[in-house]
C-alpha atoms as one frame of an Amber mdcrd trajectory, in Angstrom:
protein
  32.876  -4.631  37.672  34.683  -5.306  34.288  37.890  -7.366  34.403  40.622
  -7.395  31.816  41.815  -4.631  29.674  39.935  -1.351  29.825  39.656   1.770
  27.613  38.430   5.350  27.958  38.171   8.070  25.388  37.157  11.737  25.818
  37.267  14.835  23.690  39.675  17.673  23.705  37.746  20.748  22.764  39.039
  23.224  20.103  39.229  27.089  20.625  37.861  28.118  23.988  37.525  31.380
  25.738  40.923  31.158  27.179  42.856  28.825  24.770  43.161  28.282  21.113
  43.119  24.812  19.396  46.966  24.644  19.133  47.286  25.463  22.855  44.908
  22.781  23.742  46.699  20.160  21.719  50.103  21.261  23.212  48.851  20.880
  26.808  47.581  17.383  26.028  50.823  16.256  24.382  52.859  17.682  27.221
  50.720  15.827  29.581  51.230  12.399  28.094  55.000  13.077  27.666  55.442
  14.300  31.329  58.495  12.600  32.811  56.724  12.501  36.109  54.277   9.948
  34.867  57.265   7.660  34.161  58.765   6.892  37.555  60.769   4.076  36.166
  62.740   3.981  32.928  62.093   0.906  30.848  63.496  -0.807  27.857  61.617
  -2.555  25.085  62.276  -5.845  26.667  60.849  -4.669  29.900  64.101  -4.275
  31.885  64.898  -1.130  33.919  67.846   0.858  32.430  70.196   3.586  33.603
  70.956   4.780  30.069  67.508   4.699  28.383  68.724   6.482  25.184  71.430
   3.958  24.426  69.152   0.974  25.334  66.336   2.245  23.201  68.596   2.938
  20.321  69.832  -0.722  20.481  66.270  -2.048  20.466  64.931   0.485  17.815
  65.184  -2.023  15.003  63.212  -4.646  17.044  60.303  -2.286  17.577  60.318
   0.086  14.526  61.471   3.462  13.393  58.304   5.297  14.730  59.483   4.933
  18.395  61.207   7.847  20.125  62.521   8.378  23.534  61.496  10.924  26.034
  63.038  10.839  29.508  62.926   6.988  29.554  59.305   6.607  28.569  58.215
   4.404  25.583  56.633   6.979  23.179  55.364   6.360  19.673  53.648   8.255
  16.800  51.310   7.374  14.116  51.296   9.410  10.728  53.724  11.866  12.265
  56.783  12.830  10.090  58.822  14.998  12.544  61.711  13.328  14.378  60.782
  15.481  17.391  57.623  14.241  19.103  56.646  17.655  20.202  56.634  18.698
  16.590  53.484  16.542  16.211  51.302  19.407  17.404  52.464  21.501  14.462
  51.810  18.702  11.963  48.276  18.241  13.302  47.630  21.983  13.053  48.868
  21.913   9.478  46.161  19.375   8.572  43.449  21.297  10.395  44.523  24.451
   8.534  44.645  22.795   5.150  41.062  21.494   5.511  39.813  24.627   7.405
  38.453  22.566  10.313  39.140  24.163  13.543  35.812  24.007  15.237  34.464
  21.487  17.552  36.795  18.682  18.899  40.519  19.354  18.377  41.490  15.846
  19.294  40.582  12.641  21.188  42.496  11.714  24.237  42.340   8.112  25.065
  43.778   5.510  27.619  44.186   1.638  27.317  44.890   0.198  30.838  45.901
  -3.269  31.836  44.686  -5.083  35.095  46.960  -4.737  38.100  47.985  -8.454
  37.894  49.315  -7.896  34.305  50.880  -4.511  34.892  54.500  -5.589  35.299
  57.136  -3.460  33.628  57.911  -6.341  31.361  54.552  -6.029  29.663  55.161
  -2.474  28.601  56.633  -3.277  25.092  53.591  -5.464  24.326  51.187  -2.836
  25.477  53.003  -0.369  23.304  52.663  -2.632  20.328  48.932  -3.167  21.076
  48.240   0.537  20.976  50.279   0.856  17.756  48.294  -1.895  16.007  44.896
  -0.477  17.197  45.733   2.984  15.859  46.744   1.543  12.488  43.596  -0.547
  12.128  41.011   1.760  13.525  42.436   5.198  12.621  44.588   4.638   9.527
  44.424   8.245   8.360  44.731  10.150  11.645  47.818  11.481  13.308  48.565
  10.309  16.769  51.036  10.428  19.635  51.062   7.739  22.353  53.153   6.996
  25.357  53.402   4.267  28.098  52.861   5.518  31.783  54.087   3.652  34.689
  53.180   6.016  37.562  50.065   3.951  38.714  49.384   0.405  39.678  47.860
  -0.195  36.294  50.304  -0.009  33.397  48.652   2.104  30.793  49.213   3.903
  27.436  47.864   7.424  26.643  47.166   8.476  23.052  46.346  11.898  21.402
  44.525  11.612  18.182  43.998  14.394  15.735  40.192  14.656  15.060  40.828
  15.577  11.337  42.384  12.892   9.178  44.848  13.203   6.490  41.919  12.584
   4.056  39.958  15.643   5.607  37.334  13.543   7.319  36.533  14.094  10.892
  36.162  11.329  13.401  32.563  10.764  14.484  32.665   8.819  17.757  29.575
   7.511  19.475  28.536   4.531  21.520  28.183   2.333  18.483  31.534   3.154
  17.319  33.060   2.281  20.700  30.965  -0.929  21.022  31.167  -2.223  17.458
  34.633  -0.959  16.379  37.176   0.189  18.955  36.557  -2.170  21.808  36.443
  -5.408  19.699  39.691  -4.228  18.028  41.379  -3.776  21.462  40.170  -7.064
  22.661  41.479  -8.709  19.545  44.954  -7.407  20.069  44.773  -8.013  23.786
  44.260 -11.655  23.063  47.082 -11.607  20.464  49.532 -10.080  22.995  48.507
 -12.417  25.870  46.455  -9.868  27.903  43.057 -10.605  29.599  40.251  -9.405
  27.248  37.357  -7.354  28.599  34.332  -9.660  28.999  31.830  -6.798  29.134
  32.753  -5.698  25.674  32.182  -9.059  24.333  28.599  -9.190  25.455  27.099
  -7.107  22.637  29.204  -8.896  20.154  28.191 -12.223  21.685  24.585 -11.468
  21.515  24.786 -10.563  17.868  26.758 -13.694  17.187  24.281 -15.758  19.136
  21.421 -14.291  17.073  23.132 -15.251  13.831  24.315 -18.609  15.104  20.742
 -19.422  16.373  19.374 -18.921  12.769  22.137 -21.109  11.431  21.501 -23.599
  14.272  17.788 -23.810  13.285  18.605 -24.733   9.731  21.139 -27.396  10.939
  18.638 -28.757  13.467  15.898 -28.984  10.760  18.266 -31.009   8.526  19.059
 -33.384  11.399  15.320 -33.906  12.356  14.363 -34.418   8.651  17.148 -37.122
   8.292  16.097 -38.829  11.491  12.482 -38.914  10.220  13.585 -40.360   6.905
  15.322 -43.329   8.832  12.484 -44.026  11.249   9.321 -46.148  11.223   8.143
 -45.096  14.682   8.871 -42.472  17.408  11.403 -44.576  19.315  13.517 -45.028
  16.191  13.319 -41.265  15.618  14.639 -40.579  19.113  17.380 -43.188  18.600
  18.361 -41.529  15.257  18.687 -38.128  16.888  20.885 -39.473  19.660  23.020
 -41.289  17.160  23.434 -37.936  15.341  25.107 -36.648  18.582  22.179 -34.730
  20.027  20.983 -34.857  23.691  17.308 -35.365  23.476  14.727 -34.724  26.159
  11.130 -35.809  25.537   8.096 -34.703  27.461   5.239 -32.470  26.369   7.701
 -31.114  23.954  10.952 -32.413  22.365  14.060 -30.543  23.411  17.342 -30.973
  21.461  20.831 -29.849  22.497  24.129 -30.437  20.825  27.652 -29.986  22.065
  28.574 -26.349  22.327  25.079 -25.064  22.774  24.308 -23.080  25.928  20.777
 -24.414  26.350  18.491 -26.872  24.575  15.980 -25.824  21.868  12.494 -27.104
  21.619  11.535 -28.446  18.260   8.471 -26.377  17.794  10.775 -23.331  17.510
  11.957 -24.862  14.224   8.733 -24.462  12.385   5.204 -25.873  12.230   6.657
 -29.118  10.733   8.631 -29.819  13.804   6.163 -29.933  16.641   5.842 -33.243
  18.427   2.474 -33.991  16.789   3.687 -32.983  13.443   6.819 -35.144  13.703
   4.750 -38.188  14.677   2.380 -37.535  11.778   5.299 -37.214   9.277   6.849
 -40.529  10.635   3.517 -42.344  10.094   2.833 -40.967   6.634   6.321 -40.484
   5.272   5.855 -43.151   2.678   2.275 -42.235   1.757   1.447 -40.740  -1.676
   1.105 -37.024  -2.036  -2.224 -35.478  -0.893  -4.134 -33.476  -3.298  -6.494
 -30.620  -2.837  -9.630 -30.641  -5.015 -10.369 -27.211  -6.507 -14.054 -26.719
  -7.503 -15.535 -24.382 -10.129 -17.334 -21.555  -8.399 -18.087 -19.360 -11.468
 -21.359 -19.179 -13.232 -21.292 -21.624 -16.163 -21.826 -19.989 -19.576 -24.706
 -21.416 -21.416 -25.317 -21.002 -25.079 -25.240 -17.287 -25.835 -28.632 -15.996
 -27.009 -28.051 -13.179 -29.378 -30.859 -11.117 -30.539 -29.895  -9.542 -33.834
 -32.577  -7.137 -35.056 -33.160  -7.101 -38.797 -32.322  -3.533 -39.878 -34.491
  -2.210 -42.613 -32.734  -0.214 -45.295 -34.954   2.104 -47.265 -34.510   2.274
 -50.974 -33.000   5.245 -52.515 -35.489   7.569 -54.282 -34.432   6.546 -57.804
 -34.905   2.977 -57.013 -38.566   3.406 -55.834 -41.606   2.691 -57.817 -43.878
   5.647 -58.746 -46.346   4.973 -55.956 -43.496   4.767 -53.395 -42.039   8.013
 -54.572 -45.512   9.809 -54.270 -45.745   8.460 -50.705 -42.328   9.681 -49.755
 -42.971  13.119 -51.260 -46.097  13.340 -49.116 -44.234  12.635 -45.951 -41.508
  15.110 -46.867 -44.199  17.895 -47.432 -45.535  17.151 -43.881 -42.014  17.587
 -42.564 -41.235  13.970 -41.982 -38.034  12.403 -43.391 -38.686   8.700 -43.907
 -34.980   7.906 -44.221 -34.051   9.590 -40.975 -37.055   8.061 -39.192 -36.094
   4.542 -40.403 -32.477   5.178 -39.244 -33.882   6.177 -35.877 -35.921   3.118
 -35.681 -33.006   0.932 -36.476 -30.957   2.518 -33.758 -33.751   1.867 -31.259
 -33.975  -1.767 -32.277 -30.210  -2.133 -31.635 -30.478  -0.507 -28.333 -33.232
  -2.893 -27.323 -30.973  -5.881 -28.555 -28.072  -4.650 -26.314 -30.427  -4.311
 -23.366 -31.773  -7.909 -23.879 -28.143  -9.287 -23.878 -27.259  -7.372 -20.661
 -30.496  -8.470 -18.913 -29.980 -12.169 -20.019 -26.478 -12.179 -18.403 -27.877
 -10.620 -15.260 -30.659 -13.137 -15.024 -28.091 -16.060 -15.264 -25.865 -14.523
 -12.656 -28.828 -14.033 -10.351 -30.049 -17.675 -10.750 -26.588 -19.018 -10.053
 -25.326 -16.859  -7.154 -28.308 -15.257  -5.444 -30.261 -17.066  -2.741 -33.163
 -14.587  -2.816 -33.097 -13.598  -6.498 -31.888  -9.983  -5.792 -29.010  -8.060
  -7.168 -27.624  -7.596  -3.647 -27.871 -11.343  -3.081 -25.914 -11.873  -6.414
 -23.110  -9.596  -5.211 -23.098 -11.416  -1.787 -22.975 -14.815  -3.550 -20.051
 -13.723  -5.698 -18.186 -12.585  -2.584 -18.894 -15.953  -0.843 -17.459 -17.834
  -3.893 -14.350 -15.685  -3.762 -13.908 -16.556  -0.074 -14.155 -20.315  -0.939
 -11.541 -20.019  -3.693  -9.228 -18.046  -1.350  -9.648 -20.898   1.296  -8.659
 -23.457  -1.350  -5.598 -21.482  -2.319  -4.608 -21.291   1.349  -4.974 -25.180
   1.601  -2.658 -25.566  -1.248  -0.030 -23.326   0.309  -0.365 -25.240   3.563
   0.025 -28.648   1.681   3.233 -27.336  -0.012   4.555 -26.173   3.525   3.704
 -29.662   4.734   6.004 -31.342   2.094   8.654 -28.702   2.453  11.371 -31.179
   3.508  10.699 -33.263   0.383  10.551 -30.214  -1.770  13.886 -28.958  -0.368
  15.570 -32.286  -1.519  13.950 -31.775  -4.892  15.063 -28.143  -5.135  18.639
 -29.299  -4.487  18.442 -32.099  -7.040  16.881 -30.110  -9.872  19.798 -27.823
 -10.710  22.323 -30.699 -10.798  20.149 -33.224 -12.568  21.579 -32.607 -15.953
  25.116 -32.661 -14.643  24.584 -35.853 -12.982  23.140 -37.269 -16.322  26.186
 -36.060 -18.266  28.570 -37.789 -15.904  26.651 -41.046 -15.742  25.846 -41.310
 -19.436  28.275 -39.174 -21.268  31.314 -39.553 -19.112  31.801 -35.877 -18.318
  34.198 -36.407 -15.362  34.123 -32.786 -14.069  30.536 -33.512 -12.835  31.490
 -36.492 -10.620  30.788 -34.409  -7.430  27.453 -33.358  -8.736  26.603 -36.969
  -9.633  27.593 -38.220  -6.154  25.362 -35.552  -4.470  22.531 -36.224  -6.752
  22.662 -40.015  -5.997  22.755 -39.336  -2.197  19.589 -37.106  -2.549  17.795
 -39.461  -4.697  18.458 -42.218  -2.207  17.140 -40.039   0.575  14.062 -39.239
  -1.412  13.395 -42.958  -2.189  14.212 -44.563   1.090  13.011 -41.765   3.280
   9.824 -40.779   1.556   9.115 -43.601  -1.138   9.229 -40.980  -3.969  11.327
 -40.077  -6.895  12.113 -36.702  -8.512   9.390 -37.099 -11.296   6.617 -37.681
  -8.614   7.761 -34.562  -6.713   7.814 -32.524 -10.013   4.388 -33.864 -10.843
   3.025 -32.840  -7.387   4.449 -29.300  -7.720   3.077 -28.738 -11.257  -0.364
 -29.908 -10.094  -0.310 -27.403  -7.169   0.893 -24.642  -9.568  -1.957 -25.490
 -12.042  -4.578 -25.517  -9.422  -3.335 -22.088  -7.948  -3.559 -20.717 -11.666
  -7.065 -22.077 -12.039  -8.016 -20.415  -8.730  -6.652 -17.164  -9.809  -8.500
 -17.323 -13.094 -11.760 -17.946 -11.320 -11.071 -14.994  -8.978 -10.541 -12.755
 -11.913 -13.782 -13.946 -13.551 -15.752 -13.413 -10.455 -14.332  -9.915 -10.032
 -15.462  -9.192 -13.548 -18.970 -10.582 -12.881 -19.154  -8.600  -9.648 -18.329
  -5.305 -11.486 -21.005  -6.102 -14.190 -23.753  -6.745 -11.512 -22.699  -3.558
  -9.666 -22.786  -1.466 -12.788 -26.218  -2.872 -13.751 -27.489  -2.157 -10.204
 -26.247   1.528 -10.387 -27.969   1.949 -13.680 -31.297   0.138 -13.065 -31.479
   0.077  -9.268 -31.816  -2.925  -7.017 -28.837  -2.362  -4.784 -28.920  -1.237
  -1.243 -27.813   2.395  -1.060 -26.263   3.704   2.077 -28.309   6.540   3.402
 -26.368   9.799   4.307 -27.438  11.532   7.529 -27.531  15.264   7.956 -24.349
  15.161  10.048 -22.503  13.210   7.421 -23.549  15.651   4.579 -22.420  18.616
   6.629 -19.111  16.782   7.244 -18.226  18.947  10.302 -15.649  16.509  11.501
 -13.505  17.027   8.364 -13.844  20.746   8.734 -12.757  20.593  12.407  -9.635
  18.611  11.193  -8.739  21.300   8.615  -9.310  23.940  11.308  -6.770  22.336
  13.497  -4.256  23.069  10.653  -5.504  26.689  10.531  -7.250  26.125   7.145
 -10.728  27.578   7.048 -13.406  27.554   4.306 -16.308  29.752   3.338 -19.193
  28.119   1.483 -22.890  28.270   0.749 -24.918  25.299  -0.210 -28.312  23.546
   0.277 -29.179  20.198   1.833 -32.357  18.333   0.835 -33.744  15.074   1.842
 -35.811  12.474  -0.019 -38.244  12.196   2.925 -38.921  15.894   3.638 -40.285
  18.862   1.702 -38.009  21.425   3.556 -34.613  22.602   2.414 -31.658  23.606
   4.590 -29.543  26.538   3.497 -26.010  26.082   5.109 -23.668  29.019   5.371
 -20.098  28.078   6.414 -17.546  30.698   7.382 -14.607  31.309   9.733 -15.631
  32.506  13.181 -13.678  33.840  16.159 -14.949  32.413  19.316 -15.061  33.881
  22.901 -11.677  32.464  23.643 -10.173  34.134  20.629  -9.706  30.948  18.616
 -10.672  30.780  15.044 -13.186  28.031  14.276 -15.531  26.908  11.430 -18.996
  28.470  11.831 -22.125  26.742  10.602 -25.461  28.632  10.203 -28.372  26.520
   8.984 -31.671  28.020   7.889 -34.704  25.728   7.440 -36.715  26.733   4.220
 -40.120  25.674   3.161 -40.919  24.717  -0.543 -41.434  28.414  -1.414 -38.135
  29.410   0.201 -39.508  30.948   3.316 -37.311  30.780   6.417 -38.869  28.577
   9.181 -35.958  28.569  11.730 -32.202  28.903  12.187 -29.527  26.924  14.142
 -25.816  27.418  14.473 -22.746  25.976  16.243 -21.673  29.038  18.210 -22.804
  27.258  21.362 -20.354  24.394  20.883 -20.350  21.224  18.961 -22.281  19.242
  21.612 -25.256  21.627  21.462 -25.008  21.926  17.610 -25.110  18.081  17.178
 -28.237  17.959  19.455 -29.892  20.667  17.323 -29.113  18.632  14.128 -30.870
  15.616  15.597 -33.851  17.652  16.643 -34.131  18.970  12.970 -33.942  15.358
  11.612 -36.739  14.242  13.956 -38.884  17.338  13.607 -38.895  17.477   9.736
 -38.300  13.815   8.949 -34.867  14.468   7.354 -33.129  11.299   6.157 -30.919
  10.191   3.201 -29.613  13.781   2.407 -28.077  15.281  -0.682 -26.096  18.526
  -1.092 -26.422  21.018  -3.966 -24.745  24.306  -4.627 -27.779  25.665  -6.651
 -31.068  26.496  -5.099 -33.092  25.561  -8.156 -31.569  22.218  -8.191 -32.490
  21.713  -4.623 -36.063  22.875  -5.188 -36.381  20.455  -8.257 -35.055  17.589
  -6.115 -37.726  18.069  -3.446 -40.490  18.590  -5.982 -39.463  15.357  -7.783
 -39.178  13.354  -4.498 -42.613  14.636  -3.505 -44.117  13.668  -6.761 -42.809
  10.166  -6.493 -43.932   9.820  -2.959 -47.460  11.131  -3.437 -47.786   9.812
  -7.081 -49.039  13.351  -7.829 -49.941  14.705 -11.202 -52.713  14.150 -13.639
 -52.771  11.193 -15.982 -51.550  13.369 -18.792 -48.536  13.145 -21.042 -47.939
   9.996 -22.916 -51.499   8.614 -22.759 -53.229  12.030 -23.461 -50.748  13.089
 -26.130 -52.620  13.561 -29.405 -51.617  11.711 -32.499 -51.421  14.503 -35.090
 -52.192  18.164 -35.559 -50.633  21.576 -35.461 -49.834  23.708 -32.502 -53.155
  25.621 -32.685 -55.036  22.432 -31.930 -53.221  22.032 -28.610 -54.246  25.220
 -26.932 -54.817  24.413 -23.189 -52.591  21.287 -23.395 -50.865  20.457 -20.010
 -47.360  21.728 -19.638 -44.495  20.291 -17.575 -41.270  21.347 -16.080 -38.249
  19.801 -17.830 -37.516  17.546 -14.918 -41.137  16.390 -14.659 -41.330  15.711
 -18.343 -38.140  13.532 -18.246 -39.452  11.602 -15.158 -43.021  11.062 -16.424
 -42.895   7.429 -16.963 -40.385   6.741 -14.120 -42.554   8.455 -11.595 -45.397
   6.166 -12.516 -43.152   3.202 -12.708 -44.072   2.682 -16.453 -42.044   1.639
 -19.368 -42.239   3.270 -22.849 -41.094   5.916 -25.126 -42.159   9.606 -25.210
 -40.794  12.727 -26.764 -40.632  16.137 -25.114 -40.334  19.574 -26.753 -40.445
  23.227 -25.804 -43.794  24.732 -25.884 -42.189  27.791 -27.583 -38.963  27.876
 -29.740 -38.835  24.049 -30.304 -35.248  23.901 -31.592 -34.472  20.586 -29.926
 -36.394  17.649 -28.733 -35.632  14.922 -26.349 -36.585  11.277 -26.909 -36.832
   9.500 -23.576 -36.812   5.612 -23.501 -37.980   4.591 -20.082 -37.768   1.215
 -18.366 -38.716   0.533 -14.720 -35.118   1.091 -13.819 -33.846   3.925 -15.893
 -34.458   6.610 -18.547 -32.288   6.741 -21.756 -32.386  10.454 -23.046 -31.430
  11.275 -26.665 -31.338  15.018 -27.708 -32.312  15.611 -31.405 -32.036  18.879
 -33.314 -34.558  20.251 -35.785 -33.073  18.210 -38.599 -33.365  14.928 -36.731
 -29.618  14.606 -36.046 -28.790  13.140 -32.583 -26.738  15.594 -30.567 -26.173
  13.740 -27.325 -27.153  10.644 -25.253 -27.302  10.372 -21.531 -28.905   7.978
 -18.900 -30.926   8.705 -15.778 -31.380   6.286 -12.915 -34.728   6.043 -11.181
 -35.795   8.758  -8.681 -35.230   6.564  -5.578 -31.622   5.767  -6.650 -30.682
   9.203  -8.188 -28.020  11.182  -6.287 -26.949  14.771  -6.764 -25.140  13.920
  -9.953 -28.349  12.806 -11.589 -30.082  16.188 -11.003 -26.948  18.127 -12.052
 -26.998  16.281 -15.260 -30.703  17.249 -15.813 -29.757  20.806 -15.224 -26.807
  20.666 -17.557 -28.805  19.237 -20.505 -31.632  21.810 -19.886 -29.165  24.731
 -19.916 -27.142  23.397 -22.841 -30.042  22.956 -25.321 -32.376  25.779 -24.056
 -35.203  23.646 -22.629 -37.597  25.741 -20.656 -39.960  24.647 -17.950 -42.847
  24.837 -20.312 -42.611  21.365 -22.012 -45.087  19.452 -24.213 -45.074  15.632
 -24.148 -45.815  13.413 -27.095 -45.927   9.697 -27.920 -43.635   9.748 -30.891
 -41.104  11.703 -32.765 -43.502  12.292 -35.624 -46.065  14.055 -33.523 -43.369
  16.223 -31.817 -41.946  16.909 -35.247 -45.356  18.077 -36.527 -45.813  20.291
 -33.632 -42.189  21.839 -34.126 -42.835  22.169 -37.844 -46.139  24.013 -37.181
 -44.359  26.472 -34.771 -41.752  27.205 -37.355 -44.403  27.752 -40.009 -46.282
  30.138 -37.752 -43.064  32.025 -36.973 -42.254  32.305 -40.736 -45.890  33.511
 -41.538 -45.490  36.098 -38.774 -42.242  37.413 -40.266 -43.680  37.482 -43.819
 -46.652  39.428 -42.470 -44.482  42.008 -40.813 -42.507  42.317 -44.065
């Protein structure tokens, strides 16, 4: 049970069903002014009087002008102007009316009570002053009436406090307010006027103070331990130094320290990693040793002499600068539809492309040789990541080293700002810096005698650590750059391990279920295809109302063969467990792995056809090898035709390198030049005049995702390529075919004319 002074506060409600705010206030004020509550009439000096009015008037100047008399009780007001205490209610109501705040609490009714042993009548004036001081400090803007009551064993004071202040703000009273504001204030003035404070109220404050003082104590303890280490050559001297500093030391498995005023001892390991028993012993043994250094190694690929392949571009003479023989040759080519200047420009461009490719491949080869253990691109990426881990580990070791020397660095940090002032005092006679000079000299002596070092050595150590961290960061940045280059190359040319997507992942039913929980439903139609199967899955997604009346996402999957014929259907109307089992059955039955999703049926069909062509190495040995060298369109009757996708992938499907040109069998307005390596195809679209319209790149079939086939479809639609495509070895042959087609078209128009 709490001892000492106590306090209670409760709310007086405003307008109720039976009483208004004014009536509620009046009743409360009448209660605290009730003469029955004051069985004995007291004076300000605590004596019992027969004429309270005369006695109070004589003592009025001692207490203050706010004190009134009411049937012998000590009564006070706070921020009340009326000479009649009962007029306080009217003043409180005026404030509420002015700010229009009648709702909720009308006032606070509080009591401050003394313990029985301190409840003599002589203590009434001091309790009166205590209440007055508390109201002024905690509620400076609120009106109040208070009165001493002597009708119980405990001398106590009641106060009525207007909930609306003179500034219009309403009191917001909660547990934190009571614990952190009101109770500490009452305890403060209880101690001032000689009353017993409430120990329970002090617990929260003491805990907060203990928390703060513990942090300060840790800093103080670290300083004491550091200075004890500086003065010691062995562990026994260290213990003696601590005892000489006024600490009580207990040494066992741990070192415990306690100074006067502390409730309990603190173990040194709570002060930090530098203050465990083993760390202290090591610090004593090595305190005069030179600074340790962490060697930072180079983990980046050394840059050799850059091999630059600069193709020699050939510039054709202008027509007027040619010889007669050269001019005749040029005219011949022009009549055949060949523009030698454009062809030479195209050749120069191809040479530059080859040069860029050589530079990239040279860099990748160097990175492979340095980082990869197995010579693969994936091994190169793994090697770069391993190098980054080693550098990060070295950075961590540097940070730990700085932490190890923190006591020395703390001395340096204190010396550095006052170093110039100490110099000015010592060498220039600037007397105002004497205190800084004295402090600098003490710190310098500590550094020299305690650790055998000076400020320059510490500065050099810190600079070295900073430089090594900067070097490590520069290597990390270079490694990140190399990692991006290798990854970009792998995406373009292949060689990286690609994560296979299962049928379940492509359908993404889990995400749909999450959206459905938020009552967001989607309707969609798309196709799912696999690199390892010749079937297609048509997926229809739509909202569905189940048997329980709940809206869910419905999936209906139809298995289609290569011609588009339906083979079977599955859905999720029997529940997700059954549906997932059906998906696994489909994967096993049709060999579905590594899936892709398309919105367009033709794209899905083309994907399946291309994958099957790669898998079976189907197709005749036609195309680049069988392409004729010269001739008109009439000579190529019966020539093999390809779809646009097949024509682009002709060399990639056979894992061959080279250049070929594709063109529409009819209406050859555009042609596409495809430069194929084993890892990609570079496509250039050229119009009838030989001008490049667009360039794009295709990865190999085994690494091509949905975006690759969508890009093929986009190019085909944009430039009007059909699925009746001829393939040629070079631009000249394709140009000859296109010219022949145009000539035949012109002849046909002239004949009709």
